[in-house]
C-alpha positions in Angstrom: 39.1 -73.5 308.3 39.1 -77.0 308.3 42.2 -78.6 308.1 43.3 -82.2 306.6 45.1 -84.8 308.8 46.4 -88.1 306.7 48.3 -89.3 309.5 45.7 -91.3 311.5 48.5 -91.3 314.9 48.3 -87.6 314.9 44.3 -87.3 314.6 44.2 -89.4 317.5 46.5 -87.1 319.5 44.4 -84.4 318.6 41.6 -86.2 319.5 43.0 -86.8 322.8 43.7 -82.7 323.4 41.5 -81.1 326.2 40.2 -78.5 323.6 38.4 -81.4 321.4 34.8 -81.2 321.7 32.9 -83.2 319.2 34.1 -86.1 316.8 31.4 -86.6 314.0 32.0 -89.9 312.4 29.9 -89.7 308.6 29.8 -92.9 307.0 29.7 -93.9 302.7 30.1 -96.6 300.9 33.7 -96.2 299.8 35.3 -94.3 302.7 34.8 -92.8 306.1 35.2 -89.4 307.2 36.5 -88.6 311.4 35.7 -84.7 312.1 37.0 -83.4 315.4 35.8 -80.0 316.4 38.9 -78.4 318.6 38.8 -74.8 319.9 40.4 -72.9 316.9 39.9 -75.7 314.3 38.3 -78.7 312.9 40.2 -81.3 311.8 39.1 -83.9 309.4 40.8 -87.6 308.5 39.4 -89.5 305.1 39.8 -93.2 305.7 39.3 -95.5 302.8 39.3 -98.9 304.6 36.7 -99.6 306.5 38.6 -102.0 308.5 40.7 -99.6 309.4 37.9 -97.2 310.2 35.9 -99.5 312.6 39.5 -99.7 314.9 40.1 -95.5 314.6 35.8 -95.4 316.4 37.2 -97.6 318.9 40.4 -96.5 319.5 38.7 -92.6 319.9 38.9 -90.9 323.9 35.5 -92.9 325.8 34.9 -89.2 327.1 34.6 -87.5 323.2 31.1 -86.9 322.9 30.5 -88.7 319.1 27.9 -87.8 316.7 27.4 -90.6 313.6 25.8 -88.9 310.7 
């Protein structure tokens, strides 16, 4: 069952966890969705601002596997 997160800092903390395996980035004209797969849950974050989405993409951990859709 996915869980939506609204805070960017909380989302980045989840991305740094050891059980985080994959991040999927889905870009649309009006929004960008980030989905992090952890061992138990799928965490999602929706960002409306494209500049914030680019900064968030750059601040993700480098060891985390990325998949852009």
